[in-house]
C-alpha positions in Angstrom: -21.1 -60.4 25.5 -19.0 -59.4 28.5 -21.1 -56.1 28.8 -24.3 -58.1 28.6 -23.2 -60.4 31.6 -22.2 -57.4 33.7 -25.4 -55.5 32.9 -27.6 -58.6 33.5 -26.0 -59.1 36.9 -26.3 -55.5 37.9 -30.1 -55.3 36.8 -31.0 -58.4 38.7 -29.1 -57.3 41.8 -30.6 -53.8 41.8 -34.1 -55.2 41.0 -34.0 -57.5 44.1 -32.8 -54.6 46.2 -35.4 -52.1 44.9 -38.2 -54.5 45.4 -37.2 -55.4 49.0 -36.7 -51.7 49.8 -40.0 -50.7 48.4 -41.6 -53.7 50.2 -40.3 -52.2 53.5 -42.2 -49.1 53.0 -45.3 -51.2 51.7 -45.2 -53.4 54.7 -44.9 -50.6 57.2 -47.7 -48.7 55.6 -50.0 -51.7 55.6 -49.1 -52.3 59.2 -50.7 -48.9 60.1 -53.7 -49.5 57.7 -52.4 -46.9 55.2 -53.5 -47.5 51.6 -50.7 -48.1 49.0 -51.9 -47.1 45.5 -48.9 -48.2 43.5 -45.9 -50.6 44.0 -43.5 -50.3 41.1 -40.1 -51.7 40.1 -38.5 -49.0 38.1 -40.4 -45.8 37.3 -43.4 -45.6 35.0 -42.4 -42.0 34.2 -39.3 -40.1 33.2 -37.9 -39.5 36.7 -38.2 -37.0 38.3 -40.8 -35.6 35.8 -43.8 -37.3 37.1 -46.2 -36.4 34.2 -43.8 -37.2 31.3 -43.9 -40.4 29.3 -46.3 -42.2 31.7 -46.4 -45.9 30.9 -45.4 -49.3 32.3 -44.1 -52.5 30.8 -46.3 -54.6 33.0 -49.0 -54.0 35.5 -51.9 -55.5 37.4 -54.1 -54.7 40.2 -54.7 -56.6 43.4 -57.0 -55.1 46.0 -56.4 -51.3 46.1 -52.8 -51.5 44.9 -51.5 -51.4 41.3 -48.3 -53.5 40.9 -46.1 -53.0 37.9 -42.7 -52.7 36.2 -41.9 -49.3 34.8 -39.9 -48.5 31.7 -37.3 -46.2 33.4 -34.9 -48.6 35.1 -33.3 -46.3 37.7 -35.2 -47.1 40.9 -38.7 -47.8 42.0 -41.4 -46.5 44.3 -44.5 -47.1 46.3 -47.2 -44.4 46.0 -48.6 -44.1 49.5 -52.0 -42.4 49.8 -51.9 -39.0 51.4 -48.2 -38.4 50.8 -46.3 -36.2 48.4 -43.6 -38.3 46.9 -41.8 -39.0 43.6 -45.1 -38.8 41.7 -45.7 -35.1 43.1 -49.4 -35.9 43.1 -50.6 -32.8 45.0 -54.2 -32.7 43.9 -55.1 -35.6 46.3 -53.8 -33.6 49.1 -56.4 -30.8 48.7 -59.2 -33.1 50.0 -59.7 -33.7 53.8 -57.4 -36.4 55.2 -58.8 -39.8 55.4 -58.1 -42.5 58.1 -56.3 -44.7 55.5 -54.0 -41.9 54.4 -50.3 -41.3 55.4 -51.0 -37.7 56.5 -53.6 -38.8 59.0 -51.2 -41.0 61.0 -49.1 -39.9 64.0 -45.6 -38.7 63.3 -43.9 -41.8 64.9 -46.0 -44.0 62.7 -45.0 -42.0 59.6 -41.4 -42.1 60.7 -41.5 -45.9 60.7 -43.1 -46.0 57.3 -40.4 -43.8 55.9 -37.6 -45.9 57.6 -39.2 -49.2 56.4 -37.2 -49.4 53.3 -33.9 -48.6 54.9 -34.6 -51.2 57.7 -35.4 -53.9 55.2 -32.3 -53.2 53.2 -30.2 -53.4 56.3 -31.8 -56.7 57.2 -31.4 -58.1 53.8 -27.7 -57.0 53.8 -27.1 -58.8 57.1 -28.9 -62.0 55.9 -26.8 -62.1 52.8 -23.6 -61.8 54.7 -24.8 -64.3 57.3 -25.5 -66.8 54.5 -22.3 -66.2 52.7 -20.4 -66.7 56.0 -22.3 -69.8 56.9 -22.5 -71.6 53.6 -19.1 -70.6 52.0 -17.0 -69.4 54.9 -13.6 -67.9 54.2 -10.8 -69.0 51.9 -7.8 -66.9 51.6 -4.0 -66.9 50.7 -2.1 -66.6 53.9 0.5 -63.8 54.0 2.9 -66.1 55.8 3.0 -68.4 52.7 3.8 -65.5 50.4 6.5 -64.2 52.7 8.1 -67.6 53.0 8.1 -67.9 49.2 10.0 -64.9 48.0 7.6 -62.0 49.2 5.5 -60.1 46.9 5.9 -58.9 43.2 5.5 -55.1 43.3 3.6 -53.8 40.3 3.0 -50.4 39.0 0.8 -49.0 41.9 3.0 -50.6 44.6 6.2 -49.1 43.1 4.6 -45.7 43.3 4.4 -46.2 47.1 8.1 -47.4 47.3 7.2 -51.1 47.7 9.8 -53.4 46.0 9.6 -56.9 44.7 10.7 -59.3 47.3 9.4 -57.2 50.2 7.6 -59.1 52.8 4.5 -57.3 54.1 4.3 -58.2 57.7 2.0 -55.5 59.2 -0.7 -53.1 57.9 -1.5 -50.0 60.1 0.6 -51.7 62.9 -1.4 -54.8 63.0 0.0 -58.2 61.8 -1.4 -59.1 58.5 -2.4 -62.8 57.9 -4.7 -62.5 54.9 -3.2 -61.4 51.6 -6.5 -59.7 50.6 -6.4 -57.5 53.7 -3.6 -55.2 52.3 -6.0 -53.7 49.8 -9.2 -53.6 51.8 -11.0 -50.1 51.6 -11.0 -49.9 55.4 -7.2 -50.3 55.5 -6.6 -47.7 52.7 -9.1 -45.1 54.3 -7.6 -45.4 57.8 -5.8 -42.4 59.3 -2.1 -42.4 59.0 -2.3 -45.8 57.1 1.0 -47.5 56.3 2.6 -50.9 55.5 5.5 -52.4 57.4 7.6 -54.5 55.1 10.7 -56.7 55.8 13.4 -55.8 53.3 16.9 -57.3 53.4 16.4 -58.2 57.0 15.2 -54.9 58.3 11.7 -53.4 58.8 10.7 -50.4 56.5 7.7 -48.2 57.1 5.8 -47.3 53.9 3.2 -44.5 54.3 0.0 -44.8 52.2 -1.1 -41.4 51.0 -4.7 -40.3 52.0 -5.8 -40.3 48.3 -4.2 -43.5 47.4 -7.6 -45.4 47.4 -8.5 -43.4 44.3 -6.1 -45.6 42.4 -8.4 -48.6 43.1 -11.4 -47.4 41.2 -10.7 -49.2 38.0 -11.4 -53.0 37.9 -7.9 -54.0 37.1 -6.3 -51.9 39.9 -5.8 -54.9 42.2 -3.8 -56.7 39.5 -1.6 -53.6 39.2 -0.7 -53.5 42.9 1.0 -56.6 44.3 1.0 -60.3 43.5 2.6 -63.3 45.0 5.7 -64.3 43.1 5.2 -67.0 40.5 7.6 -69.7 39.6 8.7 -69.5 35.9 7.3 -72.9 34.8 6.3 -73.2 31.2 2.6 -73.8 30.8 1.9 -72.8 27.2 4.2 -71.7 24.3 3.5 -69.1 21.7 3.8 -70.2 18.1 6.9 -69.0 16.5 8.4 -67.6 19.7 12.0 -67.8 21.1 10.8 -70.4 23.5 9.5 -72.7 20.6 12.6 -72.2 18.6 14.8 -73.1 21.7 12.8 -76.3 22.1 11.2 -75.5 25.4 8.3 -77.9 26.5 5.5 -77.6 29.0 6.7 -78.2 32.4 10.2 -76.7 31.9 11.2 -74.4 34.7 13.6 -71.5 33.8 16.5 -71.5 36.3 19.1 -69.3 34.6 19.1 -66.2 32.3 22.3 -64.9 30.8 24.3 -66.7 33.5 22.2 -65.4 36.4 20.2 -67.7 38.5 16.4 -67.0 38.6 13.8 -68.4 40.9 10.7 -66.3 40.1 9.0 -65.2 36.9 9.6 -61.5 37.6 13.3 -62.2 37.6 13.0 -63.7 34.2 11.2 -60.6 32.9 13.8 -58.4 34.6 16.8 -60.4 33.2 15.3 -60.2 29.7 14.7 -56.5 30.0 18.3 -55.9 31.0 19.8 -58.2 28.3 21.8 -56.2 25.7 23.4 -58.9 23.6 22.4 -60.8 20.4 22.3 -64.4 21.6 20.7 -65.3 24.8 21.9 -68.1 26.9 19.6 -69.7 29.5 19.0 -73.0 31.2 15.8 -74.9 32.2 15.2 -77.7 34.5 13.3 -80.6 32.9 12.5 -83.2 35.5 15.8 -83.9 37.3 17.9 -82.7 34.4 19.1 -79.1 33.8 19.4 -78.2 30.1 21.4 -75.3 28.8 20.3 -73.7 25.5 20.6 -70.5 23.6 18.7 -68.5 21.0 19.1 -65.4 18.9 17.3 -62.7 20.9 18.1 -59.3 19.3 14.9 -57.3 18.8 12.9 -59.6 21.1 11.5 -58.7 24.5 10.2 -62.0 25.8 10.8 -65.7 25.5 7.1 -66.2 24.5 5.6 -68.6 27.0 2.8 -68.5 29.5 3.1 -69.5 33.1 0.4 -71.0 35.3 -1.4 -68.1 36.8 -2.6 -69.9 39.8 -1.1 -67.7 42.5 -0.6 -70.4 45.1 -1.2 -74.1 45.2 -4.6 -75.1 46.6 -2.9 -76.8 49.5 -1.5 -73.5 50.7 -4.9 -71.8 51.0 -6.5 -71.4 54.4 -10.2 -72.4 54.6 -12.4 -71.5 57.5 -15.9 -72.8 58.0 -18.2 -71.2 60.5 -21.1 -72.6 62.5 -24.6 -70.9 62.2 -24.2 -69.3 65.6 -20.8 -67.8 64.6 -22.3 -66.7 61.2 -25.1 -64.9 63.1 -22.5 -62.8 64.8 -19.9 -62.4 62.1 -22.3 -61.7 59.2 -23.8 -58.5 60.7 -20.4 -57.3 61.6 -19.3 -57.7 58.0 -22.5 -56.0 56.8 -22.1 -53.0 59.0 -18.3 -52.7 58.1 -19.6 -51.6 54.7 -21.4 -48.7 56.5 -18.2 -47.8 58.4 -16.2 -47.7 55.2 -18.8 -45.4 53.7 -18.5 -43.1 56.6 -14.7 -43.0 56.4 -15.0 -42.3 52.6 -17.4 -39.5 53.1 -15.2 -37.9 55.8 -12.2 -37.9 53.4 -14.4 -36.5 50.6 -15.6 -33.6 52.7 -12.1 -32.9 54.1 -10.8 -32.9 50.6 -8.4 -35.8 51.1 -9.9 -37.7 48.2 -11.7 -36.6 45.1 -15.4 -36.7 44.9 -15.4 -37.4 41.2 -12.8 -40.2 41.4 -14.7 -41.8 44.4 -18.0 -41.9 42.7 -19.1 -44.9 40.6 -22.4 -45.2 38.9 -24.1 -48.0 36.9 -21.1 -48.6 34.7 -18.7 -48.8 37.6 -21.0 -51.1 39.6 -21.5 -53.4 36.6 -17.8 -53.8 36.1 -17.5 -54.8 39.8 -19.7 -57.8 39.1 -17.2 -59.1 36.6 -17.6 -60.6 33.1 -18.4 -64.1 34.4 -21.5 -65.1 36.3 -20.2 -66.0 39.7 -23.1 -66.5 42.2 -20.8 -66.1 45.3 -19.5 -62.7 43.9 -23.1 -61.8 42.9 -24.5 -62.2 46.3 -21.5 -60.6 47.9 -22.0 -57.5 45.7 -25.7 -57.6 46.3 -25.2 -57.6 50.1 -22.7 -54.8 49.8 -25.1 -52.7 47.6 -28.0 -53.4 50.0 -26.0 -51.8 52.8 -24.9 -49.0 50.6 -28.5 -48.4 49.4 -29.6 -48.2 53.1 -26.8 -45.7 53.9 -27.5 -43.4 50.8 -31.2 -43.4 51.4 -30.6 -42.2 54.9 -28.8 -39.0 53.7 -30.9 -35.9 54.7 -31.6 -35.0 51.0 -35.3 -34.2 50.2 -36.6 -36.8 47.8 -34.7 -39.6 49.6 -36.1 -41.3 52.7 -33.6 -39.4 54.8 -35.1 -36.0 53.7 -38.6 -37.1 54.8 -37.1 -38.3 58.1 -35.6 -34.9 58.8 -39.0 -33.2 58.4 -40.7 -35.8 60.5 -38.2 -35.4 63.3 -38.8 -31.7 63.2 -42.5 -32.3 63.5 -42.1 -34.7 66.5 -39.6 -32.4 68.3 -41.5 -29.1 67.6 -45.0 -30.4 67.9 -46.1 -28.8 64.6 -46.1 -29.7 61.0 -43.6 -28.1 58.7 -44.8 -25.4 56.3 -46.4 -27.0 53.4 -44.7 -24.6 50.9 -41.3 -25.2 52.5 -41.7 -28.9 52.2 -42.8 -28.8 48.6 -39.9 -26.4 47.7 -37.4 -28.6 49.5 -38.8 -31.7 47.7 -38.4 -30.0 44.3 -34.9 -28.8 45.2 -34.0 -32.4 46.4 -35.4 -33.9 43.0 -33.3 -31.4 41.1 -30.2 -32.4 43.1 -30.8 -36.1 42.4 -31.4 -35.4 38.7 -28.1 -33.4 38.4 -26.3 -36.1 40.5 -27.7 -38.8 38.2 -26.5 -37.0 35.1 -23.2 -36.4 36.7 -22.8 -40.1 37.7 -23.4 -41.2 34.1 -21.0 -38.6 32.7 -18.3 -39.5 35.3 -18.7 -43.2 34.5 -18.2 -42.5 30.8 -15.4 -40.2 31.3 -13.6 -42.6 33.6 -14.1 -45.5 31.1 -12.6 -43.4 28.3 -9.7 -42.0 30.3 -9.1 -45.3 32.2 -8.8 -43.5 35.5 
């Protein structure tokens, strides 16, 4: 069931983005009176083999355009008259150019048609972030609250860096941190010479973040293995047959002492139990205004057997910020383009070898996991806005077969004043399609490999 929810969210999100992207090309083509023969969500052939398994799940014709839904759910396309594209229909190019064909238009007009999808994806991404900023605003856990309540609990990934439980994170890359979520933002982890400044036992300690540390955050549970606010050890639920049940603990009890040592936070309870070597464990709980001492046989046990309330901080401690429509019009695009800047930083580190290409790459499986196993509309639109900006960025890459590849040839034509050699263009397109096919296979393999290995 979890897999179905994740897949459904991903398919809906990508369907929206594919349709608006192709509509961008469609609208620009119509603006210059270019005929659009097909407008398809998904491919009606086995991409990139245009003549293999040609059928659609749904189609209808309106005017001179056939609209449809293909069977191969890894993209979509518009077939623009007079243009060699994913369909590789070269026969139509042998006839003289017609006024309503792509090839008959001026280079700058064709350039706008090719950029239409990218432009619309950017606009949609900005609109989504503007809407999220205006309707929802921001809500976050203030770092000040965490630092005033015992600091952070350092988990596996944080311990690898040298962060310790009880540390107070006061600065990230030299900048004062106010939002708990800011400490794991990709832009922070990808920055040059990134580091944390923590307050430990009254003195500041600099902790360097390795250049490839962001690779650790590719799995969906990585954030929960880094740092958490420290939680008070208040009993929420008791396991049947556990030490806690035998000792008579009840909901609402707060553990205040383990083996004669005072404890304030749940991680101290876990640590105290881990270090305990005796047979009978003595501990104390606060129940209302009364402190009750008890003991239980503990040899062979590893935990008391109770759950705590996993709400990290009380709602009253959260900081909520609402923005006016005018503020959202400014802040939304900034947040949208921040996605592009993060992509550029990541590409730079990939090309310099600082981070692994394989570990940085996520395909449909990784993207589906990012949506989560519950249908949360805020998270859905946030992910859709992010993917819209990523789709725009990726489509602008100068790879033949992508919009950016066509843009390179059009810019060459505009600068040189002559059309590129037809054979060179066709060969480049075939090579680009092959690259995309190999990349697609690799992405699926990589997703499956990472799911199996857990890395």
